[in-house]
C-alpha positions in Angstrom: 94.9 111.6 118.5 95.7 107.9 117.7 92.7 105.1 119.0 93.7 101.9 120.1 91.8 100.2 117.1 93.9 97.6 115.6 95.3 98.6 112.5 94.0 95.8 109.9 90.9 94.3 111.7 87.2 93.3 109.6 84.7 95.7 109.7 81.3 96.1 108.5 81.2 98.1 105.5 77.4 99.7 105.5 79.0 101.5 109.6 80.3 104.9 110.0 83.4 105.4 111.8 84.7 108.0 113.3 88.6 109.3 112.9 91.4 106.9 114.0 94.2 109.4 113.9 94.4 113.2 113.9 97.3 115.6 113.5 97.6 119.2 113.6 100.1 120.6 110.6 101.0 124.1 109.3 101.1 126.0 112.7 97.1 124.6 113.4 95.8 126.0 109.6 95.8 122.0 108.2 94.3 119.4 110.0 94.5 115.8 108.6 92.7 112.5 109.7 92.0 109.2 109.1 89.1 107.3 108.8 87.9 103.7 107.8 86.1 103.8 104.6 82.6 102.9 104.3 80.4 102.7 101.7 78.7 105.7 102.8 81.9 107.7 101.4 81.3 106.0 97.9 80.1 109.0 96.1 83.5 110.5 96.2 85.9 107.8 96.7 84.0 106.0 93.8 84.8 108.8 91.6 88.5 108.7 92.4 88.8 105.2 92.0 86.8 105.5 88.4 89.3 108.8 87.6 92.1 106.7 88.1 91.2 103.4 86.9 90.5 105.4 83.3 93.1 107.6 83.6 95.7 104.4 83.1 94.2 103.0 80.6 94.9 104.2 77.1 91.8 102.6 75.8 90.0 104.6 77.4 88.1 101.3 79.6 86.2 101.7 82.2 85.8 99.9 85.0 82.0 98.8 86.5 81.8 100.9 89.6 79.6 97.4 91.1 83.2 95.7 90.8 84.8 98.5 92.5 82.4 98.4 95.5 82.4 94.5 96.0 86.5 94.9 95.8 86.4 97.5 98.7 83.4 95.6 101.1 85.7 92.5 100.6 89.1 94.6 101.7 86.9 95.9 104.8 86.1 92.5 105.7 89.3 91.0 105.6 92.0 90.8 108.7 95.1 91.6 106.5 93.7 94.8 104.6 92.4 98.5 105.6 91.3 101.1 103.4 91.2 104.4 104.9 89.8 107.8 104.1 91.7 111.2 104.4 90.1 114.0 105.4 92.1 117.4 105.2 90.5 120.3 107.1 87.1 117.7 107.3 86.8 117.5 103.9 87.4 113.7 102.6 90.7 114.5 100.0 92.4 111.2 99.7 92.2 107.2 100.0 94.7 105.3 101.4 95.1 101.4 101.6 97.4 99.3 103.5 98.1 95.6 103.6 99.8 92.9 105.1 102.6 92.3 102.7 102.8 88.7 103.8 99.4 88.2 102.2 99.7 90.8 99.6 99.9 88.3 97.1 98.2 85.3 96.5 101.3 83.1 95.8 100.1 82.1 92.3 103.0 84.2 90.7 106.1 86.2 91.7 105.6 90.0 92.0 107.8 93.0 91.4 108.8 93.1 95.6 109.8 90.0 97.5 108.1 91.1 100.7 109.7 90.4 104.3 108.2 89.8 107.2 107.1 93.3 108.8 106.6 95.1 104.9 103.4 96.6 104.3 101.9 97.6 100.7 100.4 100.7 100.7 98.5 102.3 97.6 97.4 106.0 97.6 94.7 107.5 95.7 94.6 111.8 95.7 91.6 113.6 94.9 92.1 116.7 92.7 91.6 119.1 95.8 94.5 117.1 97.1 96.6 117.2 93.8 96.1 120.6 92.7 96.4 121.9 96.7 100.3 123.2 97.3 101.7 120.6 100.0 98.2 118.5 100.4 99.9 115.6 98.8 102.6 116.0 101.2 100.7 116.3 103.9 98.3 113.3 103.6 101.2 110.5 102.5 103.2 111.7 105.9 100.5 111.4 108.4 99.4 108.2 107.2 102.8 107.3 107.7 102.5 108.5 111.1 100.0 106.7 111.8 101.2 103.3 109.8 104.6 103.4 112.0 102.6 103.9 115.3 101.8 100.3 115.0 104.7 97.5 115.8 104.3 95.2 113.2 104.7 97.8 110.2 108.3 97.5 109.6 108.7 98.8 106.1 106.1 100.5 103.8 106.5 99.4 100.1 105.0 101.1 97.2 104.8 99.8 94.0 103.4 102.2 91.2 103.7 102.1 87.6 105.9 104.4 85.4 102.8 106.3 84.5 102.0 107.4 87.8 104.1 110.6 87.7 103.1 112.2 90.0 103.2 109.7 92.7 106.8 108.9 91.8 107.9 112.6 92.3 106.1 112.2 95.3 107.9 109.5 96.8 111.1 110.9 95.6 110.8 114.0 96.9 109.8 112.2 101.1 113.0 110.3 100.4 111.7 106.9 99.7 114.3 103.8 98.5 113.9 102.9 95.4 113.9 99.2 95.3 115.2 96.8 92.1 112.3 95.6 89.9 115.0 94.1 87.0 112.2 91.8 85.5 109.4 94.2 85.7 109.5 97.1 83.5 107.6 99.6 83.7 107.2 99.2 87.1 109.1 101.3 90.6 109.2 100.1 94.0 109.6 102.2 96.5 110.6 101.2 100.1 110.6 103.3 103.3 111.3 101.2 106.4 110.7 102.1 110.2 114.4 103.2 110.3 114.1 106.3 108.0 111.1 107.5 109.5 112.3 107.3 112.8 115.5 109.2 112.1 112.8 111.8 110.2 110.2 111.7 112.8 112.6 113.9 115.7 111.9 116.7 113.4 108.6 115.4 111.6 106.2 118.3 113.2 109.2 120.6 112.6 109.3 120.1 108.7 105.6 119.7 108.3 105.4 123.4 110.3 107.3 124.7 107.6 105.0 123.7 104.3 102.5 126.4 105.0 
């Protein structure tokens, strides 16, 4: 199931949204769905984000929840980025954001990746359940890619990760993301997933996915 809603469209943060994408995997035992994030999702999405931020800070510093909420409200209302809540078997399990690469950087300084036309950046935040349940992280990412590549403007997915994010680096390698060059950004890994790779994979996409119990 895939709706005709534009991939990147301004939305009201306080509204509740229905899923825009859904697929069944593992011989029908697992259902993955995506719906636009809303503030109604904040009780769990906020916990995942705060945990992720705290984990990355050696000092144990915490980012104020108010700042996180304001950031996501702004993202929801813009026309170049969209955060989604991912549901696995109808339970919130991950948060994934996608952003038009042309507007990913503010132009004030160069980032680790030079974005080409059609590049779209993602960020993935997995819940503890998704991390600790076998194959759930693969289901989450590959289902999201299927949704994103269903839109013609998405030519390539760009995933920037810090070297401390070993779990997602391993996930990117498992799913055949291409490693980009970041000679002037020590500690930063850039992974690329062109549409051409997904098209080759998609012919047997659901066959591969069904093999993961």
